[in-house]
N, C-alpha and C positions, 0 to 999 in steps of 0.2 A: 079625501082617500082619510082624512082622521077621522072623522066620521062612519067609518066602516062598521063599529060594533052598533052605533045608532042605525043604521040604515039597514042591516038585516035583521034590528030587531033584539039582538042576543041582551039580557038582562042585566043591568052591572050594578044592580042594588042587591049585594050579597052583603054579607055582615063581615067585620075587616080582616077576621081569623081567614078566609077562607077569600078575601076579594083578588088577592093577588093572583092565587093559583086558581081561580075561575077565569080572570081576563086573560091567563098566559093559555088555558084550554081554547078559550074564545078564537084567539088568536093563532094559534096553531091548527082552531077549524078553518077560520078564514083562510090561512093559507094554502092548507090543504086542498081547499076548493080551488086556490089562486092557480098552484101548480099543476092541479089535473086538466085545468082550464087549459092552462099554455102548453103542456105535454099532447093536449087531446090539436091543438092548432099545429103544434110541429107534427104531429101524423098526420092529418090531412094534406097540409103544405106540401110534404114529401110525396105522397102520393100523387098528388093534383102536380106536383113537379117531373111524372115519371120515373122517380127514383123509390128503390126499396129498403136503403138504409135512413134511419132521421140522425140527423149531425147532430153537433155540437150547436152549427149555427141555425139548422132549423131549432133547436129549443131556444136559444137566443132571442130568434124571431117570435118565436112564442110568449116567451114573457116580455117582449115589449108588447106585442098585441093587448095581452092580459090587462098590464099595466095602464092600457089608455082603454080600456073596453068594461075592465071586471065590474064595475058598479052597473054598468047596464044591463048583465044577466038579472032575468027573473028569477031566476032558481037556486043564488045565492043562499037566501034564507033557510032553506028547505034542506038545499044539502050541507051548509054549515052543522046548522042543528041536529040534523043526524049523525055527523062526524064527532061534533062536542060531546051528544049521547055515547057514542060508540069509547071515546075516550075515559070521559068518565064512570062509564062501564066497566073497562077496564081497569081505573084506577082504583073501583072501588071492590071489585072481584079479588078476593086474597085470595095467594095458592095458598093450597091446600097441599101437606107435606105427603099426603099418599100419593097426590097427582107425580111428586118429587121423585118417589121411589119406585111407582111404575117409570119414569123415565128414564131413569137410570139403568133399571133392568133392562128394558129395551135397547138400550144404548151398549150395554155389554153383553147384552146376545148379538148386537149386531158386530160389535166385536171379534166373536168367538166365530161368526159365519165369516169375517172378512179372511179372518188367521186361515182358516179350513179351507177356502178360494187362494189363497198365498199359498199354501202348501202343495196345493194340485199342481201336476206338471200339465205343462201345456201340450197339447198332440200337435204335431206335424201335420199339414193337408191330408186328407187320405186318397186326394186322387191329384192328378196333373192339372185339372180345371180350378181348384181350390189354389190361392195364392195368398201368402203375406201380406198383411198391409201394413205399411208403415204408418202407422199413425202421427207423428210428426209433422210428415208432409200433409200439407195443404190440396184441396182438389181446385181444378180450375173455378170453380163459382164462387165458393170461398175469396180466392185473390180477386174476381170480379166485384163482390161486394165491396171487399177493403179498398179497391182502388177505385171505387166510384166516387165522381163529384161531388160537391153542393153545385146544384141549378137553380138559378130563382124559377120561382111558379108564373107563371103566364096567364095562369085559369082566371078566367072572371068570375068564380063565385063567390060570394060574398066575405066569406074567411079569407079567402087568401089577396082578394084585390084590399081587404079591411088590414091583412097581415102589412102589405107593400105600402101603405097608407100609413103605419103607425110607423115603420122603420124607415120613412123620410121623414116624418115628425120628431123621430127619435133626435136625428142630427141635432136640430136647433132648439127642442125643448129642456128646458130646466126644471128641476123639483122646485115645489113651493111650501113642503111640507118635511115633517121627518120623515114618516112615512115613506112618500116618493122618495126622499134622500137615500135611506136605505134600501131600496128598491132601485134606485137609480144603481147605487154604488156595487151593489151584487152583479147586476145586469153586466155593467162597465166592467167588471172583473172579471166575469165570464166571457166578453168579448176580448179583452188584452190577452187573454191566457190562448186564445185563437190564432194572435197573432207570429 
């Protein structure tokens, strides 16, 4: 894992003044791809478990799978480079004072609209068929979603099988370098917060 930057083809040969900044953007790009992959795995795993809600456990499983399979993805370099360029463009694009003034005007106009709305009286229902709705109460489907418990996927697709394999491997695996230690520690912190 220490060779992430070399594997992805990012070039570290930049002058010293911007080397640290370039390196940070490269690492942010790679971590963004890593997280996107983990979240996508969590989404698929949840669907294949016949559940509707992605849980923290699903995210943890996705991160564990990604830790073991990240470098096996063919499109890392392309995706990381696209994200790197986005970061670079955001960094190089100066914010103009004209845009700030426009944003402030829009914000002020929204405040005025909100004041007008707050000053209007709410009319009672016009007929017996209309009823007031207590927005503080949850409807039954919302309660069902909140109560949905984690269920391991028994799906035989490649993603679910690999995720379950990585979870088993995780139980005995030990990091061998600094990047793995950081990722391991972060995922362990997520797991510990679930207990």
